[in-house]
Steps between C-alpha positions, in 0.01 A plus 500: 500500500838572658460410868861520615813670373846440643801705396857429615805726445349676202634853445478680834256243634636253751212271587143596413191284541159627397167332566257624240125472453225603265383852448716809461847496659721810478870558553615851587821665607741784436653533155799267483382282788491193274148479362622430147726231646186311601378504140843383380484207743156403372626525143785264586258256663292494182795404280631848421858583413751424777776745587784450745451861613180383673710308754546684829857623548705251696273206417559230242138447398150647501169316491129564457228250587129527434206287609181513294150370569157504331661451159288500181404150393694514173822571693423215741441266205823610332702438817351152536567417133864601543535293816496782757163467680402743774596420858220583746350706215814713498757580230854560627742699282861568590764700312860547605792688345859483617817698440626241250208586272326165552121491515310255716129452430269271695135407453340304783850456643636340180773663294396588145661687206425872480312458171260249659477706818378800300215297351375421852505873586283607207160630600575527875557875535444804280759767585415851387792740530539867418662418166188312392327838461735558208402174334166657411691748287635215286241433231609136460374421852144618428405199293637262764305681772174482304549128430557428870149626569355249255565203726617149418272441200614825342868413556446156345359667189804732495720188515322355195551829313871487579524141379319591178730801449801275553367252242452784252851636561644153447318475166636843398849392599473187287365706210787751525750217511355345184498832316851581618642167388291454187768643271769301679287189464468554125878517468533196723250311284710565188814377677330187629356410160845539340671292770242221488521490119879476516488208743234325291703550182815347652288232673757381754488145633605444862854353505550575132798729549687245708440226240617730220812601688581131543444432130701807406796378702470158330497651150788733577708189584362274223827449314689404811216272616503310167875467512501367856220249432662367183840484662361309799307263279800427283725440796255265665367308199704543184845544645781724371840481338674544833329185627590282199141520377352347810227688687462510877199271456707249304783507750268447800330217304836334447589540867163355596562190293845460655351524849240236415775263395697587813201414722498148353863461599472672839157498664610778740506750208132432421379812685746719312384349174135572577576857607680572175217335307255743669719793396502372143120482478458842670736652246300338223180667636678832532626485139141434382378805692783716368417386145135597555603841640738550204230415247255743667735796478329734258577868437248703303651782297400839638362356827753691710391828339137414573582437866699822528211695349243335731709570810519867402121509477460329837754735656273794409242363742741528795383865536165365621629239745824373642478175300288341228315288755350820652406668171170318453374574858600862438299497179198375697540795740515741205184350352319537834607863526397562140162345572456733798594804291266388226214520748577865581199628312279248677644615833434863408139418427466313830646792694272742320202290605628458857567872523143578401352247744728605786423868446129426499532304826696786657251763383208306647669470840628859494154628412351307793771640729437854376130462573566378854757775554245757391246367749768488768615854422147631545474333841840633606416855394178499704663333801799735498270801490339377824835419659646839408189671634562324833855633491393861456529521121129561450515605137788279389454234241717247320438420136657188349604558139536213250752556219482233225823333388553401138691175549404203718648553844543258788309748717198531274371729231538828688724714712334626817564829674337659804393862460414717800304815569474648850264787418165555333528632146858379454543220244688191618868498413784247547581449867860618468383840378227586748533305827662662803693304763209496744254403230729219386519357854122505530453354152731209582319448831172494309638227273622304800161533661336348191760225478447407863146398412599256227852376579574195710802669658414531867767745615551852364802706601493875437829686533413870556197488272402835653809672363407838351148493650384743769207690638159341502607259227725310738190420703349344186818297444482371857136400460579325171782300661267403783237378253757294310606345832146376563571210261878504483797520727647847443845600622574869450813708555387856545597849613135600529335525844143460359601177326670370814193586710283264293726200557399207716865436582780756517873423502756767575841489332787686663878494526683456830867467595588183691864430594622763256301341217198650325203266502160528332215381721143416400253499788126461524357817658251512783205739488694763697807455282287532188364835609854617573614382156205675334597819682858468376373454145282812537782720622584389850380806694223531761243594237608204295446269799146627548437460127640148515260407780210639299620311192526179700147531634326604179738373225460847350577860584366650181 
């Protein structure tokens, strides 16, 4: 229940503070006094769209604060789970907008994001405005309205139906994707098989291309290599004509012997002799190695052509990977993809089976939901007939029509539409074709009356619910609002004196000029002021005043 509402610099309102209680509370005033502004402020408090135009001219911000008590237990539990427990059994909400466009939202004095703030506002207040009459003319809202009457268990079943419908749609999407790509997959399979066969035929070995390139370079320079090896060997071991037949090995040997003899004559040359001796033996080892290398030189006829041909083959595989090292991993990827494609038929069979099972699961849940909706529709039809009778539509009736749908839908196996007949002998027809403005207002009030008995929302706000209603019927509307207020807090903006007369609390809304500025005031009316306001609403003349007094005493003048 909303126990206190504070509004600061909102529209034409400067500072407004309202203490509210249970029962029926009405707000009245001249057209344009600012009654709709009050509803806008409440909408902002509940997380509605912010607009800088709401800020009072000359001010840099506007704010709305609400204090709630006697909250439903599920809201209390949710607040505690989120870390915002009640303070003295009260919930404090605060919303502020400023001229920079920034929003400030507080819950229990703590700043929260707007998205989280809105979740805390859910289920606190049900605002019924004039435009909501028109929502009954939109067929899509009828199913939602019927489901709301089913309660929590019914809505849980609806949730299961939606999950089952989603599962079925996902299966259909997978099936369409398989069918759409099946031809592409067949072409892809042919390509993969060809590519894998080509790689297997060439059978690359990691590092093979580099080894062949090295061997190719060696063979291309074979003649020069042989010449250089032989030349070096001859120079070092056999000698040449230019050296009088003595090789480098022979000459160093001779020098070594001379140095040995020198060391016997001069002991100081012993180190030089040993150093040259080391060179001599190292050269001897080198000549042995060069001889071994020379003897191993072997050039197979046609080997260079073989290498050239193999490198061409290996080069073909570069289209699959940047180098030969990566070709085999790429082949493994191709084989995995081919294996996946090869199981396409198996996947199609699995989807076919899943589709059948999922559809069966959906149909079972949808059938259960349809049964419960049928039972609920029957209750609603009977209850609405009684409610409409209370509102002066004695012969009116609502018939809820079920229209089967052919494909699984997230909302169940049927479309739902409300048909209406106001007169005996006239068949029910779609609401949009037969309901007048006054009948629509009463029909919506009848729905709200039913909802008030099952919903946990504790506060109902009616914005000119009596629009288009007059005569004795307005008396019925007033009585209906009073009955709703027996179990709920009802705040009602009205132009109707009979409705205002039934209220426990009456606030007057009027515009005044203070310091050359227009200001909207909201004041709680005393008994005398209420009679005067009722007289104004009835016409404002002497007869109207007498009628207002009678209305105040008896709550009825009809």
